[in-house]
Every structure is written in C-alpha cells, then in structure tokens.
C-alpha positions in Angstrom: 106.2 74.9 5.4 105.6 73.2 8.8 102.9 75.5 10.0 99.3 74.7 10.8 98.4 78.4 10.4 98.8 81.0 7.7 100.0 83.6 8.4 102.4 82.0 10.9 103.4 83.7 14.1 107.0 83.4 15.4 107.7 84.2 19.0 111.2 85.4 19.9 112.8 83.9 23.0 116.1 84.1 24.8 117.7 81.3 26.9 116.2 82.8 30.1 112.7 82.7 28.5 113.0 79.0 27.6 113.9 78.1 31.2 111.2 80.3 32.8 108.1 80.5 30.5 105.5 77.8 30.7 104.0 76.3 27.5 100.7 78.1 28.1 102.5 81.5 27.5 103.2 80.6 23.9 99.5 79.8 23.0 99.0 80.9 19.4 102.6 80.7 18.4 103.6 78.5 15.4 107.3 78.9 15.5 110.0 79.7 18.1 112.9 81.9 17.1 115.8 81.3 19.5 118.0 84.4 19.4 121.4 83.1 20.4 122.9 86.6 20.4 120.4 87.3 23.3 121.5 84.3 25.4 123.3 85.0 28.6 125.1 81.6 28.5 126.3 80.9 25.0 128.0 77.6 26.1 124.5 76.1 26.9 123.1 76.6 23.4 122.3 72.9 22.7 120.7 72.5 26.1 118.5 75.5 25.5 117.4 74.2 22.1 116.7 70.7 23.5 114.6 72.1 26.4 112.7 74.3 24.0 111.8 71.4 21.7 110.6 69.2 24.6 108.8 71.9 26.4 106.9 73.7 23.6 106.7 71.2 20.8 107.1 73.8 18.1 109.4 74.2 15.1 112.7 76.0 16.0 114.3 78.8 14.1 117.9 79.5 15.1 119.2 83.0 14.7 122.6 84.3 15.8 122.1 87.9 14.7 125.1 90.0 13.7 125.5 93.2 15.7 125.5 95.2 12.4 121.9 94.2 11.9 120.5 94.3 15.4 122.3 91.6 17.3 122.8 92.2 21.0 126.3 90.9 21.3 129.1 90.0 19.0 129.6 86.3 18.6 132.8 85.3 16.8 132.2 81.8 15.4 128.6 81.8 14.4 128.9 79.0 12.0 130.0 76.6 14.8 126.9 77.4 16.7 124.6 76.9 13.7 126.3 73.5 13.0 125.9 72.4 16.6 122.2 72.8 16.6 121.4 71.8 13.0 119.7 68.5 13.9 117.5 70.4 16.4 116.1 73.1 14.0 113.6 73.5 11.2 115.0 76.9 10.2 118.2 79.0 10.3 118.4 82.8 9.7 121.5 84.5 8.5 122.1 87.9 7.0 122.2 88.0 3.2 125.3 90.3 3.2 127.2 88.4 5.9 130.4 86.5 5.2 128.8 83.4 6.7 125.9 83.4 4.2 127.5 81.1 1.6 129.2 78.7 4.0 125.9 78.3 5.9 124.1 77.5 2.7 126.7 74.8 2.0 126.4 73.5 5.5 122.6 73.0 5.3 122.5 71.5 1.8 121.1 68.0 1.9 119.1 68.7 5.1 115.4 69.4 5.4 116.2 72.6 7.2 115.0 75.8 5.5 117.4 78.7 5.3 116.2 82.3 5.7 118.4 85.0 4.2 117.7 88.3 6.0 118.3 92.0 5.6 117.6 94.6 8.3 117.8 98.4 7.9 117.0 100.2 11.1 117.2 103.7 9.5 115.0 103.6 6.5 113.2 101.7 3.8 115.3 101.6 0.6 113.9 102.3 -2.8 111.9 99.7 -4.8 115.0 99.1 -7.0 117.2 98.5 -3.9 114.6 96.2 -2.3 114.5 94.1 -5.5 118.3 93.9 -5.6 118.3 92.7 -2.0 115.7 90.1 -2.7 117.5 88.8 -5.9 120.8 88.6 -4.0 119.1 86.3 -1.4 117.6 84.1 -4.1 120.8 83.9 -6.0 122.6 82.7 -2.9 120.1 79.9 -2.7 118.1 80.9 0.4 114.7 79.2 0.7 113.1 82.3 2.1 114.2 86.0 1.9 113.4 88.2 4.9 113.4 92.0 4.5 112.9 94.2 7.6 113.2 98.0 7.3 112.4 101.1 9.3 109.1 102.8 8.2 109.3 106.6 8.3 106.3 107.4 6.1 103.2 105.9 4.6 105.1 105.5 1.3 107.4 103.1 3.0 104.5 100.9 4.1 103.2 100.9 0.5 106.6 100.0 -0.9 106.9 97.0 1.5 103.4 95.8 0.7 104.0 96.0 -3.0 107.2 94.0 -2.5 105.3 91.4 -0.6 102.6 91.0 -3.3 105.2 90.8 -6.1 107.0 87.9 -4.4 104.2 86.2 -2.5 104.8 83.0 -4.3 108.6 83.1 -4.1 109.2 82.6 -0.3 109.3 86.0 1.4 109.0 87.7 4.8 108.5 91.4 4.8 108.4 93.5 7.9 108.1 97.3 8.6 109.9 98.3 11.8 109.1 101.2 14.2 105.7 102.5 15.3 104.8 103.5 11.8 105.6 100.0 10.6 103.2 98.2 13.0 100.4 97.8 10.3 102.8 95.8 8.1 103.1 93.2 10.8 99.4 92.4 10.3 98.8 93.4 6.7 101.8 92.0 4.9 101.2 88.4 6.2 97.6 88.6 4.7 99.2 89.3 1.3 101.9 86.6 1.3 104.6 87.4 3.9 105.1 83.9 5.4 105.8 84.8 9.0 105.2 87.7 11.4 107.2 88.0 14.6 105.6 88.6 18.1 107.1 89.5 21.4 106.6 88.0 24.9 108.7 89.6 27.6 110.4 92.2 25.4 110.5 93.2 21.8 113.5 92.1 19.7 112.8 94.7 17.1 111.1 98.1 17.2 107.3 97.9 16.6 106.9 94.2 17.5 103.4 93.3 18.7 102.8 91.2 21.8 101.9 87.6 21.0 98.5 87.7 22.7 97.5 90.9 20.8 98.6 89.5 17.4 96.7 86.3 17.9 93.6 88.3 19.0 93.9 90.5 15.9 94.2 87.5 13.5 91.3 85.8 15.2 89.1 88.9 14.9 89.9 89.1 11.2 88.9 85.4 10.8 92.4 84.3 9.8 92.9 81.9 12.7 91.0 80.1 15.4 93.4 79.8 18.3 
C-alpha cells in the first residue's frame, strides 16, 4: 500500500475542490478520493485528475459512486470514465453488487492499480452472517480491498463492525460505521486493521465523516501519527 502512514486518511474532493483548494488545506491526508459523481463538469474528468496529481502529489482514488449506494448523480457509462483515468490513479472503487464490478476487475488486471470493492448501507448494519457474505463476495470477485460502510443505529452495530475488522485485518479491508453513532468507528477501526478512514474538507460525502484537521489531531494525540 503506497501510504507513509497507518492508518491512512483519505480526503474526499470534487472537481471544484481540486481547482480551488491549496495544497496546504490537505495537510495530513495520505490519499485523495475524487468523487466523479460529485463533479459539476463530467467532461473535464481527465483534466481534474491531472491537476490533482500535480497540485497535491498524493495517490488518487477514483470513485464514480452509483446513486443506489450514495452517488449524487446518475452516470450512465461509468466504465468509460474509469478507463479514461486508469493511468492517473492508484485505486478504483466500485460497488461489489454493481453490474460493472466484473468488467472493471478485467479492465484493471495487469495494472498496478488496486481495486476496492465497496458496499454501502445507509439504513442499518447487517447481521454478522450477512457482513461475512458481503466480504466473501468481494474477495471472490477478485477485489484487492473490500470496503464495507453501514449505518450504525446502536452500540451493537459498532461492536459488529469492529469484530469484522479484526477478523479480516490481514485480508485487505476497510470498515466504516456511518451516522453520528458510527463516528467512533472512523477512529477505532483503523487502529485494529481497517486500511483507510475517510475525512471531509468542505462537506461530508457520507454521514458522520470527521473533518480532516480533526482526524489528524486525534491520531496525533493518540501517538499514531506525527503530522
């Protein structure tokens, strides 16, 4: 994994963010997730990615999120977008249960790019058995990393997500609890093996996301980083 820090912090940006935010604003970030579904001008995707690389000098994760799992707008030919920016990225993210999952795996074979298979549930945290089924589905599809993000409605949900993290800490996993009650998972799960935690700058891309400056400060206070 091309990160100098563990746990790694990904900051989520739109095209407007890339053109307006100075490098100093991203201090402490290890990875940039460019959410193409949040872009205002989809036709300028390659330009945005090129500018982000030159401006920030951080690994790039391309995500074109489906509306069914939290995407802001429906984008018809997502595979074409992924293919167009493949040489510019270190990571792609695609939903495990999407129709594009298998074709994108084929598209990225032979490249150094790491593919993240993701699952988002904005209503609840599934049972342990269901979480394991989702994880295994991602691994069977050949994803390098499986990302599971679910809504936390009770303490038991946090515990279930932490246990999932610990069981698969050596298998390439990202586990996130969403919502206000899920905020602790964004700090605790990375300590126990979740590879990446996501931070916000101008606005959160998921409920419960912590601001970058606050997340860096928390990790520094815990002795996990020295930014």
